[in-house]
Structure formats: C-alpha cells, structure tokens
py3Dmol code that shows the C-alpha trace and the ligand (Angstrom):
import py3Dmol

protein = """\
ATOM      1  CA  MET A   1      97.010 101.126 111.136  1.00  0.00           C
ATOM      2  CA  ARG A   2      95.650  98.396 108.910  1.00  0.00           C
ATOM      3  CA  ILE A   3      94.118  95.213 110.266  1.00  0.00           C
ATOM      4  CA  LEU A   4      92.713  92.007 108.834  1.00  0.00           C
ATOM      5  CA  LEU A   5      89.391  90.979 110.329  1.00  0.00           C
ATOM      6  CA  VAL A   6      88.707  87.278 109.736  1.00  0.00           C
ATOM      7  CA  GLU A   7      84.966  87.090 110.357  1.00  0.00           C
ATOM      8  CA  ASP A   8      82.110  85.377 108.536  1.00  0.00           C
ATOM      9  CA  GLU A   9      79.251  87.304 110.161  1.00  0.00           C
ATOM     10  CA  THR A  10      78.604  90.009 107.573  1.00  0.00           C
ATOM     11  CA  SER A  11      76.810  92.399 109.927  1.00  0.00           C
ATOM     12  CA  LEU A  12      79.588  92.213 112.531  1.00  0.00           C
ATOM     13  CA  GLY A  13      82.204  92.738 109.806  1.00  0.00           C
ATOM     14  CA  GLU A  14      80.409  95.813 108.505  1.00  0.00           C
ATOM     15  CA  MET A  15      79.844  97.240 111.967  1.00  0.00           C
ATOM     16  CA  LEU A  16      83.511  96.887 112.917  1.00  0.00           C
ATOM     17  CA  THR A  17      84.731  98.238 109.575  1.00  0.00           C
ATOM     18  CA  THR A  18      82.677 101.378 110.131  1.00  0.00           C
ATOM     19  CA  SER A  19      83.447 101.906 113.797  1.00  0.00           C
ATOM     20  CA  LEU A  20      87.184 101.156 113.575  1.00  0.00           C
ATOM     21  CA  SER A  21      87.594 103.424 110.542  1.00  0.00           C
ATOM     22  CA  ARG A  22      86.484 106.333 112.747  1.00  0.00           C
ATOM     23  CA  HIS A  23      89.622 105.624 114.755  1.00  0.00           C
ATOM     24  CA  GLY A  24      91.854 105.696 111.690  1.00  0.00           C
ATOM     25  CA  ILE A  25      92.016 101.919 111.319  1.00  0.00           C
ATOM     26  CA  VAL A  26      91.742 100.466 107.824  1.00  0.00           C
ATOM     27  CA  VAL A  27      89.928  97.112 108.009  1.00  0.00           C
ATOM     28  CA  ASP A  28      90.080  94.315 105.428  1.00  0.00           C
ATOM     29  CA  VAL A  29      87.433  91.681 106.063  1.00  0.00           C
ATOM     30  CA  ALA A  30      88.102  88.042 105.146  1.00  0.00           C
ATOM     31  CA  PRO A  31      84.963  85.906 105.576  1.00  0.00           C
ATOM     32  CA  THR A  32      86.723  82.547 105.164  1.00  0.00           C
ATOM     33  CA  LEU A  33      90.029  80.964 106.116  1.00  0.00           C
ATOM     34  CA  SER A  34      91.072  80.615 102.486  1.00  0.00           C
ATOM     35  CA  ILE A  35      90.498  84.326 101.776  1.00  0.00           C
ATOM     36  CA  ALA A  36      92.329  85.181 105.003  1.00  0.00           C
ATOM     37  CA  ARG A  37      95.305  83.053 103.912  1.00  0.00           C
ATOM     38  CA  GLU A  38      95.562  84.976 100.633  1.00  0.00           C
ATOM     39  CA  ALA A  39      95.203  88.324 102.414  1.00  0.00           C
ATOM     40  CA  VAL A  40      97.984  87.511 104.893  1.00  0.00           C
ATOM     41  CA  LEU A  41     100.300  86.676 102.002  1.00  0.00           C
ATOM     42  CA  SER A  42      99.478  89.756  99.965  1.00  0.00           C
ATOM     43  CA  ALA A  43      99.491  92.560 102.549  1.00  0.00           C
ATOM     44  CA  ASP A  44     101.267  93.672 105.712  1.00  0.00           C
ATOM     45  CA  TYR A  45      98.912  94.016 108.656  1.00  0.00           C
ATOM     46  CA  ASP A  46      99.518  95.704 111.982  1.00  0.00           C
ATOM     47  CA  ALA A  47      97.205  93.184 113.638  1.00  0.00           C
ATOM     48  CA  ILE A  48      94.802  90.362 112.821  1.00  0.00           C
ATOM     49  CA  VAL A  49      91.448  89.847 114.539  1.00  0.00           C
ATOM     50  CA  LEU A  50      90.498  86.219 114.159  1.00  0.00           C
ATOM     51  CA  ASP A  51      87.145  84.466 114.586  1.00  0.00           C
ATOM     52  CA  ARG A  52      87.283  80.731 115.295  1.00  0.00           C
ATOM     53  CA  THR A  53      84.106  79.271 113.818  1.00  0.00           C
ATOM     54  CA  LEU A  54      84.485  79.886 110.094  1.00  0.00           C
ATOM     55  CA  PRO A  55      82.720  78.249 107.134  1.00  0.00           C
ATOM     56  CA  ASP A  56      85.853  76.428 105.973  1.00  0.00           C
ATOM     57  CA  GLY A  57      87.362  75.516 109.307  1.00  0.00           C
ATOM     58  CA  GLU A  58      88.720  76.494 112.711  1.00  0.00           C
ATOM     59  CA  GLY A  59      90.379  79.926 112.930  1.00  0.00           C
ATOM     60  CA  LEU A  60      93.107  78.613 115.212  1.00  0.00           C
ATOM     61  CA  THR A  61      94.595  76.627 112.306  1.00  0.00           C
ATOM     62  CA  LEU A  62      95.362  79.960 110.627  1.00  0.00           C
ATOM     63  CA  LEU A  63      96.872  81.246 113.862  1.00  0.00           C
ATOM     64  CA  ALA A  64      99.536  78.565 113.739  1.00  0.00           C
ATOM     65  CA  GLU A  65     100.342  79.482 110.116  1.00  0.00           C
ATOM     66  CA  ILE A  66     100.588  83.210 110.900  1.00  0.00           C
ATOM     67  CA  LYS A  67     102.882  82.559 113.843  1.00  0.00           C
ATOM     68  CA  ALA A  68     105.110  80.359 111.681  1.00  0.00           C
ATOM     69  CA  ARG A  69     105.827  83.288 109.348  1.00  0.00           C
ATOM     70  CA  PRO A  70     108.933  85.425 109.893  1.00  0.00           C
ATOM     71  CA  ALA A  71     107.101  88.780 109.966  1.00  0.00           C
ATOM     72  CA  ARG A  72     105.498  88.789 113.353  1.00  0.00           C
ATOM     73  CA  CYS A  73     101.952  90.105 113.361  1.00  0.00           C
ATOM     74  CA  PRO A  74      99.926  90.261 116.597  1.00  0.00           C
ATOM     75  CA  VAL A  75      96.648  88.327 116.645  1.00  0.00           C
ATOM     76  CA  ILE A  76      93.532  88.794 118.777  1.00  0.00           C
ATOM     77  CA  VAL A  77      91.154  85.857 118.741  1.00  0.00           C
ATOM     78  CA  LEU A  78      87.551  87.102 118.793  1.00  0.00           C
ATOM     79  CA  SER A  79      85.235  84.200 119.424  1.00  0.00           C
ATOM     80  CA  ALA A  80      82.032  83.032 121.054  1.00  0.00           C
ATOM     81  CA  LEU A  81      84.052  80.000 122.226  1.00  0.00           C
ATOM     82  CA  GLY A  82      84.895  81.443 125.611  1.00  0.00           C
ATOM     83  CA  SER A  83      85.417  78.647 128.101  1.00  0.00           C
ATOM     84  CA  LEU A  84      88.620  78.660 130.091  1.00  0.00           C
ATOM     85  CA  ASP A  85      89.990  75.686 128.112  1.00  0.00           C
ATOM     86  CA  GLN A  86      89.099  77.283 124.795  1.00  0.00           C
ATOM     87  CA  ARG A  87      90.811  80.533 125.745  1.00  0.00           C
ATOM     88  CA  ILE A  88      93.900  78.695 126.953  1.00  0.00           C
ATOM     89  CA  ASP A  89      94.025  76.730 123.681  1.00  0.00           C
ATOM     90  CA  GLY A  90      94.063  80.003 121.759  1.00  0.00           C
ATOM     91  CA  LEU A  91      96.763  81.594 123.888  1.00  0.00           C
ATOM     92  CA  ASP A  92      98.879  78.421 123.840  1.00  0.00           C
ATOM     93  CA  LEU A  93      98.756  78.420 120.052  1.00  0.00           C
ATOM     94  CA  GLY A  94     100.254  81.906 120.043  1.00  0.00           C
ATOM     95  CA  ALA A  95      97.324  84.348 120.189  1.00  0.00           C
ATOM     96  CA  ASP A  96      98.417  87.643 121.723  1.00  0.00           C
ATOM     97  CA  ASP A  97      94.986  88.177 123.210  1.00  0.00           C
ATOM     98  CA  TYR A  98      91.589  86.485 123.383  1.00  0.00           C
ATOM     99  CA  LEU A  99      88.330  88.410 123.470  1.00  0.00           C
ATOM    100  CA  THR A 100      85.023  86.603 123.955  1.00  0.00           C
ATOM    101  CA  LYS A 101      81.828  87.483 122.051  1.00  0.00           C
ATOM    102  CA  PRO A 102      79.693  89.378 122.828  1.00  0.00           C
ATOM    103  CA  PHE A 103      82.160  92.206 123.260  1.00  0.00           C
ATOM    104  CA  ALA A 104      82.234  96.004 123.315  1.00  0.00           C
ATOM    105  CA  THR A 105      83.910  97.709 120.349  1.00  0.00           C
ATOM    106  CA  GLU A 106      85.691 100.013 122.802  1.00  0.00           C
ATOM    107  CA  GLU A 107      87.302  96.992 124.422  1.00  0.00           C
ATOM    108  CA  LEU A 108      88.468  95.601 121.079  1.00  0.00           C
ATOM    109  CA  LEU A 109      89.965  99.028 120.299  1.00  0.00           C
ATOM    110  CA  ALA A 110      91.754  99.162 123.636  1.00  0.00           C
ATOM    111  CA  ARG A 111      93.154  95.671 123.112  1.00  0.00           C
ATOM    112  CA  LEU A 112      94.283  96.532 119.564  1.00  0.00           C
ATOM    113  CA  ARG A 113      96.101  99.551 120.969  1.00  0.00           C
ATOM    114  CA  ALA A 114      97.667  97.378 123.640  1.00  0.00           C
ATOM    115  CA  ILE A 115      98.961  94.606 121.356  1.00  0.00           C
ATOM    116  CA  THR A 116     100.274  97.005 118.732  1.00  0.00           C
ATOM    117  CA  ARG A 117     102.081  98.987 121.452  1.00  0.00           C
ATOM    118  CA  ARG A 118     104.133  96.005 122.474  1.00  0.00           C
ATOM    119  CA  PRO A 119     107.783  96.321 121.507  1.00  0.00           C
ATOM    120  CA  ALA A 120     107.652  93.298 119.227  1.00  0.00           C
ATOM    121  CA  ALA A 121     105.272  95.184 116.980  1.00  0.00           C
ATOM    122  CA  VAL A 122     107.764  98.066 116.761  1.00  0.00           C
ATOM    123  CA  MET A 123     105.286 100.758 117.520  1.00  0.00           C
ATOM    124  CA  GLN A 124     106.080 104.091 119.059  1.00  0.00           C
ATOM    125  CA  GLU A 125     103.480 106.406 120.556  1.00  0.00           C
ATOM    126  CA  HIS A 126     105.185 109.786 120.123  1.00  0.00           C
ATOM    127  CA  ILE A 127     107.431 110.492 117.183  1.00  0.00           C
ATOM    128  CA  VAL A 128     109.290 113.753 116.683  1.00  0.00           C
ATOM    129  CA  LEU A 129     110.895 114.554 113.350  1.00  0.00           C
ATOM    130  CA  GLY A 130     112.165 118.033 112.553  1.00  0.00           C
ATOM    131  CA  GLY A 131     109.499 120.440 113.773  1.00  0.00           C
ATOM    132  CA  LEU A 132     106.784 117.810 113.592  1.00  0.00           C
ATOM    133  CA  ALA A 133     105.389 115.941 116.595  1.00  0.00           C
ATOM    134  CA  PHE A 134     103.224 112.935 115.728  1.00  0.00           C
ATOM    135  CA  ASP A 135     101.073 111.239 118.373  1.00  0.00           C
ATOM    136  CA  ARG A 136      99.933 107.807 117.257  1.00  0.00           C
ATOM    137  CA  GLY A 137      97.674 107.213 120.237  1.00  0.00           C
ATOM    138  CA  HIS A 138      95.618 110.342 119.685  1.00  0.00           C
ATOM    139  CA  ARG A 139      96.214 110.355 115.931  1.00  0.00           C
ATOM    140  CA  THR A 140      97.307 113.977 115.831  1.00  0.00           C
ATOM    141  CA  ALA A 141     100.225 115.855 114.316  1.00  0.00           C
ATOM    142  CA  GLU A 142     101.534 119.234 115.456  1.00  0.00           C
ATOM    143  CA  ILE A 143     104.028 121.741 114.190  1.00  0.00           C
ATOM    144  CA  ASP A 144     105.305 124.087 116.893  1.00  0.00           C
ATOM    145  CA  GLY A 145     102.355 123.177 119.091  1.00  0.00           C
ATOM    146  CA  ILE A 146      99.783 123.929 116.407  1.00  0.00           C
ATOM    147  CA  ALA A 147      97.676 120.969 115.313  1.00  0.00           C
ATOM    148  CA  LEU A 148      97.821 120.106 111.615  1.00  0.00           C
ATOM    149  CA  ASP A 149      94.493 119.699 109.897  1.00  0.00           C
ATOM    150  CA  LEU A 150      94.825 116.265 108.297  1.00  0.00           C
ATOM    151  CA  PRO A 151      91.974 114.324 106.692  1.00  0.00           C
ATOM    152  CA  ARG A 152      92.026 110.601 107.508  1.00  0.00           C
ATOM    153  CA  ARG A 153      93.892 109.434 104.409  1.00  0.00           C
ATOM    154  CA  GLU A 154      96.551 112.133 104.615  1.00  0.00           C
ATOM    155  CA  LEU A 155      97.048 111.112 108.240  1.00  0.00           C
ATOM    156  CA  LEU A 156      97.489 107.463 107.214  1.00  0.00           C
ATOM    157  CA  VAL A 157     100.016 108.401 104.503  1.00  0.00           C
ATOM    158  CA  LEU A 158     101.938 110.538 106.998  1.00  0.00           C
ATOM    159  CA  GLU A 159     101.889 107.721 109.557  1.00  0.00           C
ATOM    160  CA  ALA A 160     103.227 105.210 107.026  1.00  0.00           C
ATOM    161  CA  LEU A 161     105.992 107.628 105.990  1.00  0.00           C
ATOM    162  CA  ILE A 162     107.000 108.740 109.465  1.00  0.00           C
ATOM    163  CA  LEU A 163     107.267 105.156 110.745  1.00  0.00           C
ATOM    164  CA  ARG A 164     109.820 104.563 108.017  1.00  0.00           C
ATOM    165  CA  SER A 165     111.389 108.020 107.921  1.00  0.00           C
ATOM    166  CA  GLY A 166     114.763 108.119 106.226  1.00  0.00           C
ATOM    167  CA  ARG A 167     113.848 105.021 104.246  1.00  0.00           C
ATOM    168  CA  VAL A 168     112.112 104.685 100.906  1.00  0.00           C
ATOM    169  CA  VAL A 169     108.469 103.665 101.164  1.00  0.00           C
ATOM    170  CA  THR A 170     107.028 102.063  98.051  1.00  0.00           C
ATOM    171  CA  ARG A 171     103.795 103.268  96.488  1.00  0.00           C
ATOM    172  CA  GLN A 172     102.351  99.834  97.150  1.00  0.00           C
ATOM    173  CA  THR A 173     103.071 100.081 100.886  1.00  0.00           C
ATOM    174  CA  LEU A 174     101.486 103.522 101.032  1.00  0.00           C
ATOM    175  CA  GLU A 175      98.419 102.381  99.115  1.00  0.00           C
ATOM    176  CA  GLN A 176      98.093  99.390 101.426  1.00  0.00           C
ATOM    177  CA  ALA A 177      98.322 101.638 104.458  1.00  0.00           C
ATOM    178  CA  VAL A 178      95.583 103.896 103.206  1.00  0.00           C
ATOM    179  CA  TYR A 179      93.084 101.822 101.294  1.00  0.00           C
ATOM    180  CA  GLY A 180      91.096  98.726 102.176  1.00  0.00           C
ATOM    181  CA  TYR A 181      90.400  95.934  99.715  1.00  0.00           C
ATOM    182  CA  ASP A 182      87.115  97.317  98.536  1.00  0.00           C
ATOM    183  CA  ASP A 183      88.255 100.876  97.970  1.00  0.00           C
ATOM    184  CA  GLU A 184      88.745 101.971  94.400  1.00  0.00           C
ATOM    185  CA  ILE A 185      92.141 103.590  94.062  1.00  0.00           C
ATOM    186  CA  ALA A 186      92.396 106.195  91.348  1.00  0.00           C
ATOM    187  CA  SER A 187      96.006 106.204  90.189  1.00  0.00           C
ATOM    188  CA  ASN A 188      96.541 109.874  91.025  1.00  0.00           C
ATOM    189  CA  THR A 189      94.911 110.041  94.470  1.00  0.00           C
ATOM    190  CA  LEU A 190      98.034 109.019  96.353  1.00  0.00           C
ATOM    191  CA  ASP A 191      99.934 111.746  94.503  1.00  0.00           C
ATOM    192  CA  SER A 192      97.389 114.336  95.566  1.00  0.00           C
ATOM    193  CA  HIS A 193      97.617 113.225  99.214  1.00  0.00           C
ATOM    194  CA  ILE A 194     101.400 113.507  98.947  1.00  0.00           C
ATOM    195  CA  SER A 195     101.353 116.971  97.405  1.00  0.00           C
ATOM    196  CA  ARG A 196      98.997 118.307 100.080  1.00  0.00           C
ATOM    197  CA  LEU A 197     101.155 116.738 102.792  1.00  0.00           C
ATOM    198  CA  ARG A 198     104.266 118.314 101.269  1.00  0.00           C
ATOM    199  CA  ARG A 199     102.818 121.783 101.662  1.00  0.00           C
ATOM    200  CA  LYS A 200     101.683 121.084 105.217  1.00  0.00           C
ATOM    201  CA  LEU A 201     105.040 119.621 106.299  1.00  0.00           C
ATOM    202  CA  GLU A 202     107.183 122.374 104.809  1.00  0.00           C
ATOM    203  CA  PRO A 203     107.011 124.603 107.928  1.00  0.00           C
ATOM    204  CA  ALA A 204     108.363 121.646 109.977  1.00  0.00           C
ATOM    205  CA  GLY A 205     111.480 121.510 107.781  1.00  0.00           C
ATOM    206  CA  LEU A 206     110.431 118.194 106.278  1.00  0.00           C
ATOM    207  CA  GLU A 207     110.267 117.121 102.677  1.00  0.00           C
ATOM    208  CA  ILE A 208     108.753 114.165 100.910  1.00  0.00           C
ATOM    209  CA  HIS A 209     111.234 113.180  98.278  1.00  0.00           C
ATOM    210  CA  ALA A 210     109.858 111.228  95.310  1.00  0.00           C
ATOM    211  CA  LEU A 211     111.910 108.485  93.675  1.00  0.00           C
ATOM    212  CA  ARG A 212     110.295 107.984  90.331  1.00  0.00           C
ATOM    213  CA  GLY A 213     108.842 104.525  89.890  1.00  0.00           C
ATOM    214  CA  ILE A 214     110.001 103.457  93.356  1.00  0.00           C
ATOM    215  CA  GLY A 215     108.324 105.410  96.091  1.00  0.00           C
ATOM    216  CA  TYR A 216     108.693 108.199  98.599  1.00  0.00           C
ATOM    217  CA  LEU A 217     111.104 109.212 101.326  1.00  0.00           C
ATOM    218  CA  LEU A 218     110.267 111.479 104.278  1.00  0.00           C
ATOM    219  CA  ARG A 219     113.317 113.359 105.487  1.00  0.00           C
ATOM    220  CA  GLN A 220     114.482 116.616 106.982  1.00  0.00           C
ATOM    221  CA  ALA A 221     115.064 119.223 104.314  1.00  0.00           C
ATOM    222  CA  GLY A 222     118.629 120.342 104.136  1.00  0.00           C
TER     223      GLY A 222
END
"""
ligand_1 = """\
1
CA
Ca 81.896 82.762 113.010
"""
view = py3Dmol.view(width=600, height=400)
view.addModel(protein, "pdb")
view.setStyle({"model": 0}, {"cartoon": {"style": "trace"}})
view.addModel(ligand_1, "xyz")
view.setStyle({"model": 1}, {"stick": {}})
view.zoomTo()
view.show()
C-alpha cells in the first residue's frame, strides 16, 4: 500500500514514515499543498492522510480537488482542529475519516486499514491464485500452508501484481508501489525482485510473464 501524507511538521512526517513502513506501507510526504497537488497528479495512492493547517493554505481545499477527480482515493484528515464543527466540515467536504491530533499511530493504522477495506477502494483481504494464498491484512503469502519468506519490497511487488493478476502491470506502477519519492531506484532492482519472486512462485503454479518495454503479468502457468 502506498499513501500520501500531507504534513508540514517534519518530525511527525519522519516518525510516521518510519512506523508505517514497518507495516508495509510506503509513505510519500508532501509538506505543502502545492507539492501535494503535484504528487496526487503523478502517482496512484491507496489513501491520503491530510493535515489542515499547511504553510500555503487549508488542507480541506485539496480534499475538494481530490474528490472531484475520477479515480476515487480515500482521505483521512489528520488535524489538531478537532471541534465538532471542524470535524463535520471535513466529513461534509468528503473526508472518509477524521482523526484529531494528538493521535496514536496504532489508531491511524487501524483507520487506514478500515478505509482501504471499503468496497469503493476495491480491496480484498484474502486472495487465492493457483497454489498461492495472499493475506493483505497480515501481509503474508503461503504456498500449500507454508509461509513464503518475502522481504518487504518483494512483498510489495507481489501485492501490486496479484491485485491486477491477469492484467499487465507497467514497470512504472510497480516502481510506484515499491518505492517512495526519496528512494533511489537502480534500474535493475525491480528486475531482481521479479526474478526472485519468479523462483518463489513457481511451486504455486504461477509465472510472472515479462512483456518487454511494457511491464509484467502474473498468471497461472499453463
Ligand atoms: Ca500543520
């Protein structure tokens, strides 16, 4: 899962980036509304966590813009502005949830799980393909009941592929699913994740088919 965190407090941004990454969530931090606007246009996010008091304006103005776009992305407002009226304003403008600062990271995680589980976000908890069972909630994959040993980035590549199984997934989509803004991407690292995944998925009767210059396709071998 990849989220955009719109937050100008550097220490909070760093803390959340670190703690959410332990749960397999890639976090891009946008410290201003204008950077957030660019990020929303350039990447697909599973959710957006939105502060209200930002250096270049009120976060809720971005909320209206996000909700006006065709690709629906759930938004949690995360703000110190926590009066009843302020929370109602946020929800009326289309926020899927509203969490007041100070907050516990565990609660933000639980709410992220909840909003991305909603049908509109097209998320499925348990996915079975061939001999592979993938559990998104627990972030585990099993073949015939035996857990696969998957480092974080291989897990993210597998997740991106399995959510679109039977369809071609572009390199760009995979790179976006796996790397945050600040990560350096060596051009061959995605290929090495893919080749390790190929070997691990073989016993499940699955193959990752490469379409040169286009992307990858996860499908049952046959
Ligand atoms: Ca702020």
